[in-house]
C-alpha positions in Angstrom: -18.0 -20.5 40.9 -18.8 -17.0 42.1 -16.6 -15.5 44.7 -19.5 -14.3 46.9 -21.3 -17.7 46.6 -18.3 -19.7 47.7 -17.1 -17.4 50.5 -20.5 -16.7 52.0 -21.2 -20.4 52.6 -20.6 -22.1 56.0 -17.4 -23.6 54.6 -14.3 -22.5 56.4 -11.8 -24.3 54.1 -11.4 -24.5 50.3 -9.4 -27.0 48.3 -6.4 -25.7 46.4 -8.4 -26.0 43.2 -11.4 -24.1 44.7 -9.2 -21.3 46.0 -7.5 -21.1 42.6 -10.9 -20.9 40.9 -12.2 -18.1 43.2 -9.0 -16.1 42.7 -8.9 -16.9 38.9 -5.4 -18.4 39.3 -3.8 -21.7 38.5 -3.6 -24.3 41.3 0.2 -24.2 41.0 0.2 -20.5 41.8 -1.7 -21.2 45.0 0.8 -23.9 45.9 3.7 -21.6 45.2 2.2 -18.9 47.4 1.7 -21.2 50.4 5.2 -22.7 50.0 6.6 -19.2 50.0 4.7 -18.3 53.1 2.4 -15.8 51.3 -0.7 -17.8 52.0 -1.8 -19.8 55.1 -2.8 -23.4 54.6 -4.2 -26.2 56.7 -3.1 -29.8 56.3 -6.0 -32.2 56.4 -4.7 -35.8 56.7 -1.3 -36.8 55.3 -1.5 -35.1 51.9 -4.6 -32.9 51.6 -4.1 -29.2 51.9 -6.9 -26.7 52.4 -6.9 -22.9 52.2 -8.9 -21.0 54.8 -11.6 -18.8 53.4 -10.2 -16.0 55.6 -7.0 -16.1 53.5 -8.9 -15.8 50.3 -10.9 -12.9 51.7 -7.6 -11.3 52.9 -6.2 -11.5 49.4 -9.3 -10.1 47.8 -9.6 -7.2 50.3 -6.0 -6.3 49.7 -7.0 -5.5 46.1 -5.6 -8.6 44.4 -6.5 -8.8 40.7 -5.0 -11.5 38.5 -3.1 -10.2 35.5 -4.7 -12.6 33.1 -7.3 -15.3 32.8 -6.6 -18.6 34.5 -6.0 -21.7 32.4 -7.3 -25.1 33.3 
C-alpha cells in the first residue's frame, strides 16, 4: 500500500492494520500509541477501532520515520 494512494482516497478512517502498513509499523505499536494518548482513534461498534487519516497525516508531516522495517 502506498502512503499517497491510501491517504488521497475518500476514506476518512483506516483500520489499525491499514494505519500500521502506511506507517510501516506493527499493529501493536499503533494500539500502544492510541492507548498512551499519542494517536487519536474512533470506536466503530463495540470493538472495532479506526484511525483517522488526519492522524496518519499528522504523524507523517511531523517527520516520523520508523527505525526499522515492520514485521508481519
